[in-house]
py3Dmol code that shows the C-alpha trace and the ligand (Angstrom):
import py3Dmol

protein = """\
ATOM      1  CA  MET A   1      -9.583 -25.417 -15.608  1.00  0.00           C
ATOM      2  CA  ASP A   2      -9.633 -24.905 -19.371  1.00  0.00           C
ATOM      3  CA  LYS A   3      -6.305 -26.430 -20.550  1.00  0.00           C
ATOM      4  CA  ASP A   4      -6.104 -23.926 -23.408  1.00  0.00           C
ATOM      5  CA  ILE A   5      -5.870 -20.992 -21.009  1.00  0.00           C
ATOM      6  CA  LEU A   6      -2.326 -19.675 -20.799  1.00  0.00           C
ATOM      7  CA  LEU A   7      -2.862 -16.659 -18.568  1.00  0.00           C
ATOM      8  CA  GLU A   8      -5.793 -15.688 -16.401  1.00  0.00           C
ATOM      9  CA  VAL A   9      -5.931 -12.461 -14.390  1.00  0.00           C
ATOM     10  CA  LYS A  10      -8.765 -12.456 -11.858  1.00  0.00           C
ATOM     11  CA  ASN A  11     -10.167  -9.550  -9.840  1.00  0.00           C
ATOM     12  CA  LEU A  12      -6.855  -7.685  -9.666  1.00  0.00           C
ATOM     13  CA  HIS A  13      -6.694  -4.650  -7.373  1.00  0.00           C
ATOM     14  CA  VAL A  14      -3.452  -2.645  -7.421  1.00  0.00           C
ATOM     15  CA  GLY A  15      -2.509   0.655  -5.790  1.00  0.00           C
ATOM     16  CA  TYR A  16       0.570   2.793  -5.206  1.00  0.00           C
ATOM     17  CA  LYS A  17       1.690   4.162  -1.857  1.00  0.00           C
ATOM     18  CA  THR A  18       2.757   7.781  -2.103  1.00  0.00           C
ATOM     19  CA  HIS A  19       3.615  10.499   0.411  1.00  0.00           C
ATOM     20  CA  ILE A  20       0.117  11.963   0.004  1.00  0.00           C
ATOM     21  CA  GLY A  21      -1.800   8.697   0.319  1.00  0.00           C
ATOM     22  CA  ILE A  22      -2.697   5.582  -1.680  1.00  0.00           C
ATOM     23  CA  SER A  23      -3.620   5.843  -5.308  1.00  0.00           C
ATOM     24  CA  HIS A  24      -6.199   3.136  -6.085  1.00  0.00           C
ATOM     25  CA  VAL A  25      -5.419   2.339  -9.726  1.00  0.00           C
ATOM     26  CA  LEU A  26      -6.676  -1.120 -10.688  1.00  0.00           C
ATOM     27  CA  LYS A  27     -10.085  -2.141  -9.437  1.00  0.00           C
ATOM     28  CA  GLY A  28     -10.989  -5.725 -10.249  1.00  0.00           C
ATOM     29  CA  VAL A  29      -9.159  -6.181 -13.559  1.00  0.00           C
ATOM     30  CA  HIS A  30      -9.638  -9.510 -15.317  1.00  0.00           C
ATOM     31  CA  LEU A  31      -8.140 -10.808 -18.525  1.00  0.00           C
ATOM     32  CA  THR A  32      -7.666 -14.193 -20.197  1.00  0.00           C
ATOM     33  CA  VAL A  33      -5.189 -15.260 -22.883  1.00  0.00           C
ATOM     34  CA  HIS A  34      -5.476 -18.677 -24.545  1.00  0.00           C
ATOM     35  CA  LYS A  35      -2.508 -20.524 -26.050  1.00  0.00           C
ATOM     36  CA  GLY A  36      -1.440 -18.796 -29.263  1.00  0.00           C
ATOM     37  CA  GLU A  37      -4.110 -16.132 -28.859  1.00  0.00           C
ATOM     38  CA  ARG A  38      -3.399 -12.475 -29.681  1.00  0.00           C
ATOM     39  CA  ILE A  39      -5.002 -10.015 -27.286  1.00  0.00           C
ATOM     40  CA  GLY A  40      -5.178  -6.224 -27.525  1.00  0.00           C
ATOM     41  CA  VAL A  41      -5.521  -3.883 -24.555  1.00  0.00           C
ATOM     42  CA  ILE A  42      -6.605  -0.344 -25.387  1.00  0.00           C
ATOM     43  CA  GLY A  43      -7.513   2.800 -23.444  1.00  0.00           C
ATOM     44  CA  GLU A  44      -6.256   6.315 -22.787  1.00  0.00           C
ATOM     45  CA  SER A  45      -2.886   6.962 -21.141  1.00  0.00           C
ATOM     46  CA  GLY A  46      -3.184   6.473 -17.407  1.00  0.00           C
ATOM     47  CA  SER A  47      -5.969   3.891 -17.609  1.00  0.00           C
ATOM     48  CA  GLY A  48      -3.893   1.201 -15.868  1.00  0.00           C
ATOM     49  CA  LYS A  49      -2.668  -0.831 -18.850  1.00  0.00           C
ATOM     50  CA  THR A  50       1.008  -0.774 -17.892  1.00  0.00           C
ATOM     51  CA  THR A  51       0.214  -1.398 -14.209  1.00  0.00           C
ATOM     52  CA  THR A  52      -1.711  -4.514 -15.257  1.00  0.00           C
ATOM     53  CA  MET A  53       1.165  -5.793 -17.396  1.00  0.00           C
ATOM     54  CA  LYS A  54       3.792  -5.127 -14.742  1.00  0.00           C
ATOM     55  CA  SER A  55       1.641  -6.904 -12.163  1.00  0.00           C
ATOM     56  CA  ILE A  56       1.609 -10.023 -14.356  1.00  0.00           C
ATOM     57  CA  LEU A  57       5.402 -10.221 -14.229  1.00  0.00           C
ATOM     58  CA  ARG A  58       5.566  -8.856 -10.674  1.00  0.00           C
ATOM     59  CA  ILE A  59       7.777  -5.969 -11.743  1.00  0.00           C
ATOM     60  CA  LEU A  60       5.770  -3.123 -10.212  1.00  0.00           C
ATOM     61  CA  PRO A  61       7.838  -0.306  -8.700  1.00  0.00           C
ATOM     62  CA  SER A  62       8.609  -0.692  -5.007  1.00  0.00           C
ATOM     63  CA  ASN A  63       5.619   1.430  -3.930  1.00  0.00           C
ATOM     64  CA  GLY A  64       3.199  -0.738  -5.948  1.00  0.00           C
ATOM     65  CA  MET A  65       0.834  -2.936  -3.911  1.00  0.00           C
ATOM     66  CA  ILE A  66      -1.176  -5.870  -5.208  1.00  0.00           C
ATOM     67  CA  LYS A  67      -4.058  -5.616  -2.768  1.00  0.00           C
ATOM     68  CA  GLU A  68      -6.268  -8.410  -4.044  1.00  0.00           C
ATOM     69  CA  GLY A  69      -6.612 -10.843  -6.920  1.00  0.00           C
ATOM     70  CA  GLU A  70      -4.989 -13.828  -8.604  1.00  0.00           C
ATOM     71  CA  ILE A  71      -2.855 -14.217 -11.721  1.00  0.00           C
ATOM     72  CA  PHE A  72      -2.651 -17.768 -13.036  1.00  0.00           C
ATOM     73  CA  TYR A  73      -0.113 -18.914 -15.614  1.00  0.00           C
ATOM     74  CA  GLN A  74      -1.085 -22.391 -16.800  1.00  0.00           C
ATOM     75  CA  GLY A  75      -2.833 -22.967 -13.502  1.00  0.00           C
ATOM     76  CA  GLU A  76      -0.008 -21.688 -11.235  1.00  0.00           C
ATOM     77  CA  ASN A  77      -0.668 -18.521  -9.273  1.00  0.00           C
ATOM     78  CA  ILE A  78       2.153 -16.113 -10.198  1.00  0.00           C
ATOM     79  CA  LEU A  79       1.463 -14.067  -7.079  1.00  0.00           C
ATOM     80  CA  GLU A  80       2.335 -17.071  -4.913  1.00  0.00           C
ATOM     81  CA  MET A  81       5.441 -18.170  -6.827  1.00  0.00           C
ATOM     82  CA  LYS A  82       8.780 -18.275  -5.049  1.00  0.00           C
ATOM     83  CA  TYR A  83      11.520 -16.003  -6.410  1.00  0.00           C
ATOM     84  CA  GLU A  84      13.291 -18.851  -8.324  1.00  0.00           C
ATOM     85  CA  GLU A  85      10.019 -19.944  -9.949  1.00  0.00           C
ATOM     86  CA  LEU A  86       9.326 -16.366 -10.944  1.00  0.00           C
ATOM     87  CA  LEU A  87      12.786 -16.006 -12.522  1.00  0.00           C
ATOM     88  CA  GLU A  88      12.236 -19.230 -14.452  1.00  0.00           C
ATOM     89  CA  LEU A  89       8.897 -17.899 -15.700  1.00  0.00           C
ATOM     90  CA  ARG A  90      10.461 -14.616 -16.859  1.00  0.00           C
ATOM     91  CA  ARG A  91      13.454 -16.305 -18.468  1.00  0.00           C
ATOM     92  CA  LYS A  92      11.653 -19.058 -20.341  1.00  0.00           C
ATOM     93  CA  LYS A  93       7.899 -18.512 -20.595  1.00  0.00           C
ATOM     94  CA  ILE A  94       6.804 -14.863 -20.562  1.00  0.00           C
ATOM     95  CA  SER A  95       8.724 -11.889 -21.879  1.00  0.00           C
ATOM     96  CA  MET A  96       7.925  -8.233 -22.078  1.00  0.00           C
ATOM     97  CA  ILE A  97       8.845  -5.555 -24.607  1.00  0.00           C
ATOM     98  CA  PHE A  98       8.707  -2.093 -23.083  1.00  0.00           C
ATOM     99  CA  GLN A  99       7.936   1.324 -24.573  1.00  0.00           C
ATOM    100  CA  ASP A 100      11.447   2.591 -24.186  1.00  0.00           C
ATOM    101  CA  PRO A 101      14.155   0.350 -25.625  1.00  0.00           C
ATOM    102  CA  THR A 102      16.852   2.652 -24.239  1.00  0.00           C
ATOM    103  CA  SER A 103      15.990   2.033 -20.611  1.00  0.00           C
ATOM    104  CA  ALA A 104      15.316  -1.672 -21.255  1.00  0.00           C
ATOM    105  CA  LEU A 105      18.966  -2.296 -22.240  1.00  0.00           C
ATOM    106  CA  ASN A 106      21.743  -1.840 -19.699  1.00  0.00           C
ATOM    107  CA  PRO A 107      24.029   0.824 -21.270  1.00  0.00           C
ATOM    108  CA  LEU A 108      27.153  -0.596 -19.606  1.00  0.00           C
ATOM    109  CA  PHE A 109      27.060  -3.907 -21.475  1.00  0.00           C
ATOM    110  CA  LYS A 110      27.408  -4.778 -25.124  1.00  0.00           C
ATOM    111  CA  ILE A 111      24.306  -6.323 -26.725  1.00  0.00           C
ATOM    112  CA  GLY A 112      26.141  -9.650 -27.014  1.00  0.00           C
ATOM    113  CA  GLN A 113      26.969  -9.710 -23.300  1.00  0.00           C
ATOM    114  CA  LEU A 114      23.351  -8.959 -22.402  1.00  0.00           C
ATOM    115  CA  MET A 115      22.087 -11.715 -24.674  1.00  0.00           C
ATOM    116  CA  LEU A 116      24.658 -14.313 -23.597  1.00  0.00           C
ATOM    117  CA  ASP A 117      23.859 -13.616 -19.965  1.00  0.00           C
ATOM    118  CA  ILE A 118      20.164 -14.328 -20.521  1.00  0.00           C
ATOM    119  CA  ILE A 119      20.708 -17.347 -22.769  1.00  0.00           C
ATOM    120  CA  LYS A 120      23.358 -19.005 -20.615  1.00  0.00           C
ATOM    121  CA  HIS A 121      21.256 -18.598 -17.478  1.00  0.00           C
ATOM    122  CA  SER A 122      18.111 -19.842 -19.162  1.00  0.00           C
ATOM    123  CA  TYR A 123      19.313 -22.721 -21.298  1.00  0.00           C
ATOM    124  CA  ASN A 124      22.522 -23.923 -19.729  1.00  0.00           C
ATOM    125  CA  LEU A 125      24.465 -23.758 -23.017  1.00  0.00           C
ATOM    126  CA  GLU A 126      28.162 -23.531 -23.866  1.00  0.00           C
ATOM    127  CA  GLU A 127      29.414 -20.053 -24.883  1.00  0.00           C
ATOM    128  CA  SER A 128      29.587 -20.923 -28.600  1.00  0.00           C
ATOM    129  CA  GLU A 129      26.069 -22.431 -28.665  1.00  0.00           C
ATOM    130  CA  ALA A 130      24.705 -19.451 -26.753  1.00  0.00           C
ATOM    131  CA  LYS A 131      26.353 -17.063 -29.218  1.00  0.00           C
ATOM    132  CA  GLU A 132      24.852 -18.922 -32.177  1.00  0.00           C
ATOM    133  CA  MET A 133      21.412 -18.684 -30.523  1.00  0.00           C
ATOM    134  CA  ALA A 134      21.880 -14.942 -29.949  1.00  0.00           C
ATOM    135  CA  LEU A 135      22.960 -14.300 -33.556  1.00  0.00           C
ATOM    136  CA  LYS A 136      19.998 -16.283 -34.849  1.00  0.00           C
ATOM    137  CA  ALA A 137      17.650 -14.199 -32.682  1.00  0.00           C
ATOM    138  CA  LEU A 138      19.208 -10.992 -34.075  1.00  0.00           C
ATOM    139  CA  ARG A 139      18.873 -12.311 -37.636  1.00  0.00           C
ATOM    140  CA  ASP A 140      15.225 -13.266 -36.976  1.00  0.00           C
ATOM    141  CA  ALA A 141      14.625  -9.713 -35.778  1.00  0.00           C
ATOM    142  CA  ALA A 142      15.802  -8.521 -39.211  1.00  0.00           C
ATOM    143  CA  LEU A 143      18.856  -6.710 -37.850  1.00  0.00           C
ATOM    144  CA  PRO A 144      21.384  -6.089 -40.596  1.00  0.00           C
ATOM    145  CA  ASP A 145      24.902  -7.260 -39.730  1.00  0.00           C
ATOM    146  CA  PRO A 146      24.049  -9.211 -36.539  1.00  0.00           C
ATOM    147  CA  GLU A 147      27.765  -9.701 -35.698  1.00  0.00           C
ATOM    148  CA  ARG A 148      28.241  -5.920 -35.503  1.00  0.00           C
ATOM    149  CA  VAL A 149      25.080  -5.480 -33.417  1.00  0.00           C
ATOM    150  CA  PHE A 150      26.229  -8.277 -31.094  1.00  0.00           C
ATOM    151  CA  ASP A 151      29.478  -6.364 -30.559  1.00  0.00           C
ATOM    152  CA  SER A 152      27.865  -2.927 -30.026  1.00  0.00           C
ATOM    153  CA  TYR A 153      26.812  -0.989 -26.946  1.00  0.00           C
ATOM    154  CA  PRO A 154      23.148   0.113 -26.912  1.00  0.00           C
ATOM    155  CA  PHE A 155      24.120   3.776 -27.497  1.00  0.00           C
ATOM    156  CA  GLN A 156      25.814   2.777 -30.764  1.00  0.00           C
ATOM    157  CA  LEU A 157      22.468   1.658 -32.227  1.00  0.00           C
ATOM    158  CA  SER A 158      19.491   3.707 -33.443  1.00  0.00           C
ATOM    159  CA  GLY A 159      16.197   3.628 -31.495  1.00  0.00           C
ATOM    160  CA  GLY A 160      14.657   1.284 -34.077  1.00  0.00           C
ATOM    161  CA  MET A 161      17.608  -1.117 -33.867  1.00  0.00           C
ATOM    162  CA  ARG A 162      17.473  -1.104 -30.056  1.00  0.00           C
ATOM    163  CA  GLN A 163      13.792  -2.015 -30.162  1.00  0.00           C
ATOM    164  CA  ARG A 164      14.582  -4.823 -32.630  1.00  0.00           C
ATOM    165  CA  VAL A 165      17.182  -6.069 -30.151  1.00  0.00           C
ATOM    166  CA  CYS A 166      14.484  -6.049 -27.447  1.00  0.00           C
ATOM    167  CA  ILE A 167      12.205  -8.020 -29.770  1.00  0.00           C
ATOM    168  CA  ALA A 168      15.040 -10.497 -30.387  1.00  0.00           C
ATOM    169  CA  LEU A 169      15.543 -10.867 -26.627  1.00  0.00           C
ATOM    170  CA  ALA A 170      11.808 -11.318 -26.052  1.00  0.00           C
ATOM    171  CA  LEU A 171      11.571 -14.092 -28.628  1.00  0.00           C
ATOM    172  CA  ILE A 172      14.653 -16.092 -27.623  1.00  0.00           C
ATOM    173  CA  GLY A 173      13.922 -19.748 -27.022  1.00  0.00           C
ATOM    174  CA  ASP A 174      10.390 -21.087 -26.798  1.00  0.00           C
ATOM    175  CA  ARG A 175       8.488 -18.280 -25.112  1.00  0.00           C
ATOM    176  CA  GLU A 176       4.786 -18.896 -24.794  1.00  0.00           C
ATOM    177  CA  LEU A 177       3.589 -15.372 -24.074  1.00  0.00           C
ATOM    178  CA  ILE A 178       4.927 -12.005 -25.237  1.00  0.00           C
ATOM    179  CA  ILE A 179       3.683  -8.814 -23.620  1.00  0.00           C
ATOM    180  CA  ALA A 180       4.350  -5.758 -25.785  1.00  0.00           C
ATOM    181  CA  ASP A 181       3.566  -2.521 -23.942  1.00  0.00           C
ATOM    182  CA  GLU A 182       3.308   0.304 -26.491  1.00  0.00           C
ATOM    183  CA  PRO A 183       6.343  -1.146 -28.315  1.00  0.00           C
ATOM    184  CA  THR A 184       6.547   1.581 -30.962  1.00  0.00           C
ATOM    185  CA  THR A 185       5.591   4.675 -28.952  1.00  0.00           C
ATOM    186  CA  ASN A 186       9.100   6.052 -28.591  1.00  0.00           C
ATOM    187  CA  LEU A 187      10.247   5.324 -32.145  1.00  0.00           C
ATOM    188  CA  ASP A 188      10.471   7.714 -35.075  1.00  0.00           C
ATOM    189  CA  VAL A 189       7.350   7.718 -37.157  1.00  0.00           C
ATOM    190  CA  THR A 190       9.311   6.403 -40.158  1.00  0.00           C
ATOM    191  CA  ILE A 191      10.253   3.136 -38.439  1.00  0.00           C
ATOM    192  CA  LYS A 192       7.184   2.531 -36.254  1.00  0.00           C
ATOM    193  CA  ALA A 193       5.470   0.535 -38.998  1.00  0.00           C
ATOM    194  CA  GLN A 194       8.609  -1.535 -39.759  1.00  0.00           C
ATOM    195  CA  VAL A 195       9.054  -2.545 -36.133  1.00  0.00           C
ATOM    196  CA  LEU A 196       5.370  -3.327 -35.667  1.00  0.00           C
ATOM    197  CA  ASN A 197       5.277  -5.388 -38.871  1.00  0.00           C
ATOM    198  CA  LEU A 198       8.307  -7.347 -37.698  1.00  0.00           C
ATOM    199  CA  LEU A 199       6.785  -8.018 -34.298  1.00  0.00           C
ATOM    200  CA  THR A 200       3.403  -9.109 -35.636  1.00  0.00           C
ATOM    201  CA  LYS A 201       5.069 -11.351 -38.248  1.00  0.00           C
ATOM    202  CA  LEU A 202       7.200 -13.104 -35.615  1.00  0.00           C
ATOM    203  CA  VAL A 203       4.259 -13.516 -33.220  1.00  0.00           C
ATOM    204  CA  ARG A 204       2.143 -15.096 -35.989  1.00  0.00           C
ATOM    205  CA  GLU A 205       4.942 -17.343 -37.271  1.00  0.00           C
ATOM    206  CA  ARG A 206       5.728 -18.708 -33.806  1.00  0.00           C
ATOM    207  CA  ASN A 207       2.116 -18.980 -32.730  1.00  0.00           C
ATOM    208  CA  VAL A 208       2.839 -17.577 -29.272  1.00  0.00           C
ATOM    209  CA  GLY A 209       0.319 -15.852 -27.016  1.00  0.00           C
ATOM    210  CA  TRP A 210       0.542 -12.086 -27.347  1.00  0.00           C
ATOM    211  CA  ILE A 211      -0.738  -9.160 -25.332  1.00  0.00           C
ATOM    212  CA  PHE A 212      -0.453  -6.012 -27.420  1.00  0.00           C
ATOM    213  CA  VAL A 213      -0.965  -2.857 -25.358  1.00  0.00           C
ATOM    214  CA  SER A 214      -1.351   0.130 -27.616  1.00  0.00           C
ATOM    215  CA  GLN A 215      -3.124   3.372 -28.331  1.00  0.00           C
ATOM    216  CA  ALA A 216      -2.642   2.723 -32.053  1.00  0.00           C
ATOM    217  CA  LEU A 217      -6.187   1.473 -32.524  1.00  0.00           C
ATOM    218  CA  GLY A 218      -5.778   0.661 -36.222  1.00  0.00           C
ATOM    219  CA  ALA A 219      -2.782  -1.571 -35.492  1.00  0.00           C
ATOM    220  CA  VAL A 220      -4.680  -3.325 -32.706  1.00  0.00           C
ATOM    221  CA  ARG A 221      -7.686  -3.922 -34.950  1.00  0.00           C
ATOM    222  CA  GLU A 222      -5.488  -5.474 -37.644  1.00  0.00           C
ATOM    223  CA  ASN A 223      -3.403  -7.678 -35.416  1.00  0.00           C
ATOM    224  CA  VAL A 224      -5.331  -9.210 -32.514  1.00  0.00           C
ATOM    225  CA  ASP A 225      -8.058 -11.820 -32.072  1.00  0.00           C
ATOM    226  CA  ARG A 226      -9.756 -10.270 -29.051  1.00  0.00           C
ATOM    227  CA  VAL A 227      -9.595  -6.849 -27.466  1.00  0.00           C
ATOM    228  CA  TYR A 228     -10.039  -5.522 -23.917  1.00  0.00           C
ATOM    229  CA  VAL A 229     -10.944  -1.880 -23.317  1.00  0.00           C
ATOM    230  CA  MET A 230      -9.658  -0.327 -20.089  1.00  0.00           C
ATOM    231  CA  TYR A 231     -10.897   2.792 -18.416  1.00  0.00           C
ATOM    232  CA  ALA A 232      -9.575   4.121 -15.095  1.00  0.00           C
ATOM    233  CA  GLY A 233      -8.394   0.768 -13.789  1.00  0.00           C
ATOM    234  CA  ASN A 234     -11.400  -1.270 -14.969  1.00  0.00           C
ATOM    235  CA  ILE A 235     -11.991  -3.504 -17.962  1.00  0.00           C
ATOM    236  CA  ILE A 236     -15.204  -2.007 -19.291  1.00  0.00           C
ATOM    237  CA  GLU A 237     -15.701  -3.910 -22.559  1.00  0.00           C
ATOM    238  CA  TRP A 238     -14.113  -6.933 -24.223  1.00  0.00           C
ATOM    239  CA  GLY A 239     -14.727  -9.379 -27.009  1.00  0.00           C
ATOM    240  CA  PRO A 240     -13.684 -10.510 -30.498  1.00  0.00           C
ATOM    241  CA  THR A 241     -11.848  -7.629 -32.169  1.00  0.00           C
ATOM    242  CA  GLU A 242     -14.221  -7.080 -35.065  1.00  0.00           C
ATOM    243  CA  LYS A 243     -17.289  -7.146 -32.805  1.00  0.00           C
ATOM    244  CA  VAL A 244     -15.866  -4.537 -30.437  1.00  0.00           C
ATOM    245  CA  PHE A 245     -14.563  -2.271 -33.201  1.00  0.00           C
ATOM    246  CA  SER A 246     -17.585  -2.468 -35.481  1.00  0.00           C
ATOM    247  CA  ASN A 247     -20.187  -2.471 -32.706  1.00  0.00           C
ATOM    248  CA  PRO A 248     -18.743  -0.691 -29.628  1.00  0.00           C
ATOM    249  CA  MET A 249     -21.362  -0.746 -26.856  1.00  0.00           C
ATOM    250  CA  HIS A 250     -19.828   1.026 -23.869  1.00  0.00           C
ATOM    251  CA  PRO A 251     -20.130   4.843 -24.048  1.00  0.00           C
ATOM    252  CA  TYR A 252     -16.383   5.105 -23.359  1.00  0.00           C
ATOM    253  CA  THR A 253     -15.427   2.690 -26.158  1.00  0.00           C
ATOM    254  CA  GLN A 254     -17.698   4.589 -28.533  1.00  0.00           C
ATOM    255  CA  LYS A 255     -15.976   7.880 -27.696  1.00  0.00           C
ATOM    256  CA  LEU A 256     -12.519   6.305 -27.849  1.00  0.00           C
ATOM    257  CA  LEU A 257     -13.128   4.887 -31.332  1.00  0.00           C
ATOM    258  CA  GLU A 258     -14.582   8.198 -32.505  1.00  0.00           C
ATOM    259  CA  CYS A 259     -11.180   9.726 -31.741  1.00  0.00           C
ATOM    260  CA  VAL A 260      -9.529   7.702 -34.526  1.00  0.00           C
ATOM    261  CA  PRO A 261      -8.792  10.081 -37.425  1.00  0.00           C
ATOM    262  CA  LYS A 262     -10.805   9.186 -40.525  1.00  0.00           C
ATOM    263  CA  LEU A 263      -9.463   9.359 -44.077  1.00  0.00           C
ATOM    264  CA  THR A 264     -12.784  10.621 -45.411  1.00  0.00           C
ATOM    265  CA  GLY A 265     -15.161  13.384 -44.288  1.00  0.00           C
ATOM    266  CA  THR A 266     -14.465  16.813 -42.909  1.00  0.00           C
ATOM    267  CA  GLU A 267     -15.423  16.444 -39.240  1.00  0.00           C
ATOM    268  CA  PHE A 268     -12.745  16.306 -36.608  1.00  0.00           C
ATOM    269  CA  SER A 269     -13.244  14.288 -33.446  1.00  0.00           C
ATOM    270  CA  LYS A 270     -14.175  16.385 -30.422  1.00  0.00           C
ATOM    271  CA  GLY A 271     -12.285  13.962 -28.176  1.00  0.00           C
ATOM    272  CA  ILE A 272     -13.669  12.789 -24.829  1.00  0.00           C
ATOM    273  CA  ARG A 273     -14.665  15.551 -22.440  1.00  0.00           C
ATOM    274  CA  GLY A 274     -13.038  15.569 -19.018  1.00  0.00           C
ATOM    275  CA  ARG A 275     -10.085  13.456 -18.047  1.00  0.00           C
ATOM    276  CA  ILE A 276      -9.094  10.183 -16.381  1.00  0.00           C
ATOM    277  CA  PRO A 277     -10.053  10.511 -12.687  1.00  0.00           C
ATOM    278  CA  ASN A 278      -7.750  11.136  -9.789  1.00  0.00           C
ATOM    279  CA  TYR A 279      -6.887   7.706  -8.395  1.00  0.00           C
ATOM    280  CA  PHE A 280      -6.472   9.024  -4.869  1.00  0.00           C
ATOM    281  CA  ASN A 281     -10.200   9.615  -4.752  1.00  0.00           C
ATOM    282  CA  PRO A 282     -11.748   7.835  -7.739  1.00  0.00           C
ATOM    283  CA  PRO A 283     -15.446   8.262  -8.584  1.00  0.00           C
ATOM    284  CA  SER A 284     -17.867   5.871  -6.881  1.00  0.00           C
ATOM    285  CA  GLY A 285     -19.800   3.300  -8.918  1.00  0.00           C
ATOM    286  CA  CYS A 286     -18.919   3.416 -12.606  1.00  0.00           C
ATOM    287  CA  ARG A 287     -15.640   5.324 -12.773  1.00  0.00           C
ATOM    288  CA  PHE A 288     -16.668   6.781 -16.150  1.00  0.00           C
ATOM    289  CA  HIS A 289     -19.805   8.454 -14.746  1.00  0.00           C
ATOM    290  CA  PRO A 290     -18.402  12.030 -14.475  1.00  0.00           C
ATOM    291  CA  ARG A 291     -17.656  11.946 -18.234  1.00  0.00           C
ATOM    292  CA  CYS A 292     -20.606   9.926 -19.467  1.00  0.00           C
ATOM    293  CA  ASP A 293     -23.439  11.455 -21.520  1.00  0.00           C
ATOM    294  CA  PHE A 294     -25.841   8.729 -20.347  1.00  0.00           C
ATOM    295  CA  VAL A 295     -25.133   8.747 -16.605  1.00  0.00           C
ATOM    296  CA  MET A 296     -28.018   7.644 -14.340  1.00  0.00           C
ATOM    297  CA  ASP A 297     -28.323   7.770 -10.551  1.00  0.00           C
ATOM    298  CA  GLU A 298     -27.482   4.084 -10.155  1.00  0.00           C
ATOM    299  CA  CYS A 299     -24.205   4.616 -12.083  1.00  0.00           C
ATOM    300  CA  LYS A 300     -22.877   6.719  -9.196  1.00  0.00           C
ATOM    301  CA  LYS A 301     -23.633   4.037  -6.615  1.00  0.00           C
ATOM    302  CA  THR A 302     -22.592   0.612  -7.897  1.00  0.00           C
ATOM    303  CA  PHE A 303     -20.096  -0.620 -10.435  1.00  0.00           C
ATOM    304  CA  PRO A 304     -22.034  -2.267 -13.287  1.00  0.00           C
ATOM    305  CA  GLU A 305     -21.687  -6.032 -13.635  1.00  0.00           C
ATOM    306  CA  PRO A 306     -20.626  -7.154 -17.132  1.00  0.00           C
ATOM    307  CA  VAL A 307     -23.341  -8.340 -19.497  1.00  0.00           C
ATOM    308  CA  GLU A 308     -22.796 -10.550 -22.564  1.00  0.00           C
ATOM    309  CA  VAL A 309     -24.379  -8.505 -25.358  1.00  0.00           C
ATOM    310  CA  GLU A 310     -23.504 -10.907 -28.180  1.00  0.00           C
ATOM    311  CA  THR A 311     -21.479 -14.121 -28.201  1.00  0.00           C
ATOM    312  CA  GLY A 312     -18.180 -13.472 -26.441  1.00  0.00           C
ATOM    313  CA  HIS A 313     -18.751  -9.684 -26.368  1.00  0.00           C
ATOM    314  CA  PHE A 314     -19.162  -8.260 -22.836  1.00  0.00           C
ATOM    315  CA  VAL A 315     -19.930  -4.748 -21.594  1.00  0.00           C
ATOM    316  CA  ALA A 316     -19.905  -3.375 -18.050  1.00  0.00           C
ATOM    317  CA  CYS A 317     -22.473  -0.595 -18.305  1.00  0.00           C
ATOM    318  CA  ASN A 318     -25.880  -0.059 -16.679  1.00  0.00           C
ATOM    319  CA  LEU A 319     -27.457   0.823 -20.023  1.00  0.00           C
ATOM    320  CA  TYR A 320     -27.425  -2.875 -20.880  1.00  0.00           C
ATOM    321  CA  ARG A 321     -28.501  -4.173 -17.495  1.00  0.00           C
ATOM    322  CA  ARG A 322     -31.837  -2.428 -17.932  1.00  0.00           C
ATOM    323  CA  ARG A 323     -32.896  -4.473 -20.947  1.00  0.00           C
TER     324      ARG A 323
END
"""
ligand_1 = """\
8
SF4
Fe -22.367 5.726 -18.403
Fe -23.691 4.590 -16.414
Fe -22.796 3.107 -18.420
Fe -21.102 4.166 -16.667
S -22.664 2.624 -16.252
S -20.879 4.151 -18.865
S -22.068 6.138 -16.253
S -24.350 4.700 -18.527
"""
view = py3Dmol.view(width=600, height=400)
view.addModel(protein, "pdb")
view.setStyle({"model": 0}, {"cartoon": {"style": "trace"}})
view.addModel(ligand_1, "xyz")
view.setStyle({"model": 1}, {"stick": {}})
view.zoomTo()
view.show()
């Protein structure tokens, strides 16, 4: 095994049981994060990004089913970890920042109580040492008046401050991997940039691994080393950020990037015709085929194997298999 690999997701298949049947969401997802590497995951809403992230931490809702696959963290299969090992992993190694800071913080406890609970459990510290660690984390997250924040309930803080608290919690101690799932989606437009700048600054300074899930394609392009493109539960293209953004090869990636508003020109994007498929009965073969302008017969039968089109840049599309 490559010792530099922090996280490796292999052939992950995940579905959800519902009263009308099983929705087959992820189909063979794979993803690798090296130590200190910053990864972006992009794709439309409903493409399976959040399901992938929740599977990594084993926090899927109770009807979620991991049907197949492996998720290795420094060589240990997370899916086979005992409950105590999993808690240890979540407390000390991997943390996740969610879209909605309001639901991520228990409204019945003051911020200080929430932080002390996590710190004392994770690091076995005295109350005063734990408090100092919590205040430092709040200061690092650029929260003005950390003592007041420490003594506040979540509802007494603005949305931006609550998300900063979540960032502080995620970066406590010596975390090795931070998963940020659309961390600015629910914030006012005026503070989105501030929170994102803070997060990217802290991730760079601490040299931790980072998975940045976002539909803000410009922010992804600026802030990650490699990017994965997801469509309907599959990774369909991945590679070094600049290669994927400047030379998108998969028809879906091309359409997705065309949707980014341009500062020059008069043409508006037409968007991508059709919609993400129904996961109860997803399309056979390439799941993008009902929306693809280049669909061929073979696309409806078998899922295309990925092809390396330039160094480190892979595409799963039959157009490139034919070369
Ligand atoms: Fe389109 Fe076929 Fe490529 Fe899928 S495999 S994106 S349907 S050309």
